[in-house]
C-alpha positions as CSV (number, residue, x, y, z in Angstrom):
1,Q,0.0,0.0,0.0
2,V,1.4,3.4,-1.0
3,Q,0.1,6.6,0.6
4,L,-0.1,9.8,-1.3
5,V,-0.6,13.2,0.3
6,E,-1.5,16.2,-1.9
7,S,-1.3,19.9,-1.0
8,G,-1.4,23.3,-2.7
9,G,-5.0,23.6,-3.8
10,G,-7.2,26.7,-3.2
11,L,-9.1,29.5,-4.6
12,V,-7.5,31.6,-7.4
13,Q,-8.7,34.2,-9.8
14,P,-8.7,33.5,-13.6
15,G,-5.3,34.0,-15.0
16,G,-3.6,33.2,-11.7
17,S,-1.3,30.3,-10.7
18,L,-1.2,27.5,-8.2
19,R,1.3,24.8,-7.5
20,L,0.2,21.3,-6.4
21,S,2.5,18.9,-4.6
22,C,2.1,15.2,-3.8
23,V,4.4,13.2,-1.5
24,A,4.5,9.5,-1.7
25,S,5.3,7.0,1.1
26,T,7.2,4.5,-1.0
27,D,11.0,4.2,-1.1
28,S,10.5,2.8,-4.6
29,F,9.2,6.1,-5.9
30,R,11.8,6.5,-8.6
31,F,10.5,3.4,-10.4
32,Y,6.9,4.6,-10.7
33,N,5.1,6.6,-13.3
34,M,3.2,9.4,-11.7
35,G,0.1,11.3,-12.8
36,W,-2.2,14.1,-11.9
37,Y,-5.9,13.7,-12.6
38,R,-8.9,15.9,-12.0
39,Q,-12.6,15.5,-11.6
40,A,-15.1,18.3,-11.9
41,P,-18.6,18.0,-10.6
42,G,-20.8,15.8,-12.8
43,K,-17.8,14.7,-14.9
44,Q,-15.5,11.7,-15.1
45,R,-12.0,11.8,-13.7
46,E,-9.6,12.7,-16.4
47,L,-5.8,12.7,-16.9
48,V,-4.2,16.1,-16.6
49,A,-0.5,15.2,-16.8
50,R,1.8,12.3,-16.4
51,I,5.5,12.0,-15.8
52,N,7.1,8.6,-16.3
53,N,10.1,7.2,-14.4
54,N,12.3,8.2,-17.3
55,Y,11.0,11.8,-16.9
56,S,9.1,11.8,-20.2
57,T,5.8,13.7,-19.9
58,N,2.4,14.0,-21.5
59,Y,-0.4,16.4,-21.0
60,A,-4.1,16.8,-21.7
61,D,-4.6,19.1,-24.7
62,S,-6.6,21.4,-22.5
63,V,-3.6,22.2,-20.3
64,K,-0.7,22.1,-22.7
65,G,1.4,25.2,-22.5
66,R,-0.1,26.2,-19.1
67,F,0.6,23.3,-16.8
68,T,4.0,21.7,-16.0
69,I,4.5,18.4,-14.2
70,S,7.8,17.6,-12.4
71,R,9.2,15.1,-10.0
72,D,11.9,15.0,-7.4
73,N,12.9,11.4,-6.7
74,A,15.0,12.3,-3.7
75,K,12.0,13.9,-2.0
76,K,9.5,11.3,-3.4
77,T,7.4,14.2,-4.7
78,V,5.6,15.1,-7.9
79,G,4.5,18.6,-8.5
80,L,2.1,20.3,-10.9
81,Q,2.7,24.0,-11.7
82,M,-0.6,25.5,-13.0
83,N,-0.4,28.9,-14.8
84,S,-3.0,31.0,-16.7
85,L,-5.8,29.2,-14.8
86,K,-9.3,29.2,-16.2
87,P,-12.7,28.6,-14.6
88,E,-12.9,25.3,-16.4
89,D,-9.8,24.1,-14.5
90,T,-12.0,24.0,-11.4
91,A,-12.0,20.5,-10.0
92,V,-10.6,18.1,-7.4
93,Y,-7.1,17.2,-8.4
94,Y,-5.8,13.8,-7.5
95,C,-2.3,12.4,-7.5
96,N,-1.8,8.8,-8.8
97,I,1.2,6.5,-8.6
98,G,1.7,3.5,-10.9
99,S,-1.9,3.7,-12.1
100,T,-2.8,2.0,-8.8
101,F,-2.9,4.2,-5.8
102,W,-4.6,7.6,-5.3
103,G,-4.3,10.5,-3.0
104,Q,-7.3,12.0,-1.2
105,G,-7.5,14.9,-3.6
106,T,-7.2,18.7,-3.3
107,Q,-9.7,21.2,-4.4
108,V,-8.8,23.8,-7.0
109,T,-11.3,26.6,-7.6
110,V,-10.8,29.2,-10.3
111,S,-13.2,32.1,-9.9
112,S,-13.4,35.8,-9.7
């Protein structure tokens, strides 16, 4: 069982920025592919960004050029830098490890 703890969500105005962080409990962190997902009310959970254990990345089309995913294997942490936020980015954001374990989620609300 791997535990994930997310932080960094909150309320931000359109055009603003937030940085999410997720810390994993496993010492094998460096071997795992990591992802950020989000779920808006009434919608299915969707992939936002993924960073593999070789540091390759991929992004949802809706966030390309605005969001950046990163990882720090020494700190067992994956981050998501979100810039130029839009109201449609409002959702609960979840961290995922190895397509298996999930964090509890952190709320991001973009509103004026």
